[in-house]
N, C-alpha and C positions, 0 to 999 in steps of 0.2 A: 629654559627655566623650568624648575620643578616647584610645584606648589605643595608645601608641607604644613600640616596641621599637627599640633601637639596637645593631646588631652593632658590635664594635669600641668598645664603651662605655668601656673604660679608657684608650683612646688620647687623643691631643691634642685632636682635634675632638670625639670622643665624650664626653670628660669635660666640656668646655665646653657641649656641647649638652644633656647630661644635667642639668647644674646649671641651665642656663637654663630648660629645660622643667620642672624641679622647682619653680621659682618660680611656675608657672602651675597650681597645684593645683585651681583651679576649672574648668580646661579640659582638663587632660592627666593621664592615669594612665600612669606609666612602667612598662613591663613589663620586669622584670629580665632581663638577658642575661649569660651567662658564656661565655668563649671556648671552654670544653670542650663546649659544645653542638654545635659543628661536628664533634666526635669521637663524638657519640652522636645518631644520627638521631632516636631517639624523643624526646629532650630538645629537639632542634631543631624537630620537628613540634609538640610541646606549646607551644613559644615562638611559632611562627607562628600557631597557632590562637588565641592570646590577643590578637593585634595587629590594630588597624585600620590602622596604618601601621608600616612597617619602614624605618628609615634604615640602609642597608647601608654601613657605614664600614670594616668589618674588611678588612684587606689587609696584605700584606707589602710594604714598600717598600725594604728594604735586605737584602742577603745576599751572601755571597762568590760564590755560584753564580747568575748571572743567570737561568738556566732555572728555578731553584727559585722565584724571584719570580713568574715567569709561571705556572708550574704551580700554585703555592699559591693565587694570586688567582683563577684560573679554577676551581680545585677548590672554593673557598669559595662562589663564585657558583653553581656546579652543585649543591652541597649545599643551598643555599637554595632553588633552583628545585625540586629533588626534594622537599623538605619541603612547598613550596607546592602542588605537583602531587599529592602523595600525600594531603594533607589536603583538597585542593579549596578551600582558602581563597584569597581574593583581596584581601589588604590592599593599600593604596597602598604601593608599593615605591619608595623614593627611593635612588638609587645615587650615591655620591660618586666621580666620576672626577676627572681632573686635566688641567691644560694640558699635562702630559707626553704626552698622547695625540698631540700635534702633533710630538713628537720621535721619533726612531728609537731607542727603548730598550725593554727588555722590560717595565718597569713601565708605560710609556705604552701599549704594545701590550696588556698584560693588562687595563688599565682600559678601553680602547676595546672589546676583545672582551667583557669582562664587561658593559659597557653594552649591547652588541648582543644578548647572550644574554638579558638581563633584558627588553629591549624585545620580543624574540621571544616570551618567556613571556607577557608582557602581551597581545600580539596573539593568541596561541593561546587563552589562558584567558579573555580579556575583563577581565583585571586592569588596574589603573592603575599606570603606571610614569612616574617622572620621573628623567631622567638629568641630573645636575648636573656640569658641567665647571668645577672650582674652580681659581682661580689660586693662587699661592703664598700660604700662610696664615702669619700671624705674630701674636704676642701672648704673654701670660703662659704660662709652662710649656712653651713650644716647646723642643725639644731640639736643641742644636747637633749637626751631623753626622748628624742623623736625620730630623727632620720639618719643619725650617724653615730656609730659606736665610738669613733675617734673624737667627735665633738663632745660626746658624753664624758669620755676619759679625760680629755683636755680640760673640760669644765670642772670636773671633780678635782683635778690636780691644782688648778688655779684658784679654787674656792675652798681650799683646805678640807676637802671631803676625802673619804677613804674609797678609792676605786675598788670595785669587787669584780670577781670573775664568776659569772653565772654558769657558763658552760666552758669547761677547760678543753679548748680545741684550737687548732691552728686557724688563724683568721686571714682570709683572702681579702685584699684591699685593692681599690682602684681610685685614683685621683679624679675628681670631677672633670677637670680640664682634659684629661686623657679620654675619659668616657665619651664626652660630647663630640670629640673629633672623629 
C-alpha cells in the first residue's frame, strides 16, 4: 500500500485524482489534506510525514494582481520544501506544472520556478521528484474563466457569447480522466 497526499485536493485536478485513487483501495491510502495546512507549519509537517508520495497541485492561477500569483505559488512550494526538510522525510514529490511555462506570464514563471525549487530539494536531500508539464486540461467540472479553456469556450457558445482568441496558437489538450490515470 502506498500513502498518497494531494495538495490542492479540492481543485479541478485534485478532485478527479482523489476520486480515481479512492477507487484503488487495495493499493492506495489517501492521506487527507486541507488547504489550511499551508498556514500551519506543524500541520503541514504532520501531513508530509504520513506520505509515501505527495502530488503538489495547490496553486493560484487567477488574481487581479499578477505578482500575487507568482508570490503565492512560490510560497506554497517553499512551505512544502521547509516541511520536508524539517521532518527529514523523502516522499516521492510529483509537481504539476503547466505548458504556461513556455509563455511569458507570471503563472508560467511561477510553475517553472516551483519545479526548479523542488528538483533542487530532491538533489540536495536524495528525494525523488517528478515534474509534470501538463497541457490544457478539460472535462467534467472544469470551470469557465478559471481552470479550463475548453470550459470557457463551451460556456461562451452555450450562453450566446462570442468566443475570442487571445493567443493564436496550437492548443495541446488532455482529458482529465486520462491525466489522473
